N, C-alpha and C positions, 0 to 999 in steps of 0.2 A: 716905291709903292707904286702898284699896279692899279689902273682904274680904267673905265671906259664908258662911253655912252649908249654902247649897243653890245649886245652878246651874240657871237656868231659861231661859237663851239659847237661841237658834236659829242654825242656819247660815246663812250669806249668802255670796253671791259678791261680791267686791270687785276692784277693779283695782289691779295694782301700777303705781305713778304714778313711782317713781323706784328705780334700783339703783344702789349704791354698792359698789365693789369696793375692798378694802385689806387690811391685816393688822394684827395684833396680837401683842405679845411673850409672852403666855401665855394659857392657856385651861383650861377643865375637860372631863373626859370623863365623862359620865353614862351608867351601865349599859354600860360599855366600847364605846359605839358614837357617841353623840350629843356632838360637841365644840360648846362654847359659850364666849363671852367671859365674863368674871366680871359684868359689869353686866347681862347679858342676862336680862330677866324670864320667868320661867316660870309658868303658873298651876298652882299645887300647893297640896295640901290637907295641913294638919298639925294635929294635935290637933282635928280635925273641922271646920276652917274653911279654906275656899278663898281664896287671896289670891295676887298677883302676888310672887313670891319671886325676887331677883335669883340667878344661877347659883352665885355664890360662897357663896350661905346655904343652898342646897339640901343636904338632909341625908339619909342612908341612912334608909328608913321612910316619906320623904315620899311623897305619891302625885300623879302628874302626871296633868292632864286630858287625855284622847285624844279622837279622833274616834269611837270604839268606846263600847260601854255599860261597860266595864270602865276602871278607873283602871289607870295603870302605876305600880307600887311601885319606888322607887328603891332599888336594891340596891348600887350603889357610885357613888361621886363622887371623881375623880382630878384633882389638880391638876399640870397640865404647863407647865414653865417653858420653853416652846419657841414660837417664832413660828408664827402659825396664818393662812393665808389667811381673809378674812372677805367676807361678802356682806351688806349692810344693805338690807333692802327698806323702801320707804315705801308702805303700802298705804292706798287711798282711805278715808276715813270711819271705820274701825275701829282699824287698826293692831294687828290680831291675825291670826295666822295660823297654820296647822298646820306644823310641821318634821318630817321622817322621822326615826324612831329605831326601827331594826331591823324594819322593816314595819309599823310602828305610827306614828301622827302625834300629836304632843303640841302644845299650844297655847302659843304664844309672844307676847310683846308687843314692838313695837318703836317705842314712842312718844317717846323720848328727850326729856325734858323737856316734853312736851306736858301 
């Protein structure tokens, strides 16, 4: 499990090498707008430490890494027992990418087992 108390990475451009479309039987809604499946890791800061936290473990008060200078504070997490369409991206080399959350972008990971 990876974690750190400081982020020192840099932005890089990577190519999407594979797109898989599907569906899942339930999901979570974070801050009333971003829908993610339970296993999807987001870069979050909890108790002063950054780590990849799966969506079902995200808690109110966690801070999500954004593409801006400010972290995004998690204000709500809602479980939804309903089918959702999914898009899985395989991004070359890094398997990290930003997803939109209300005109802000949060860092997600898509390495499933890598």
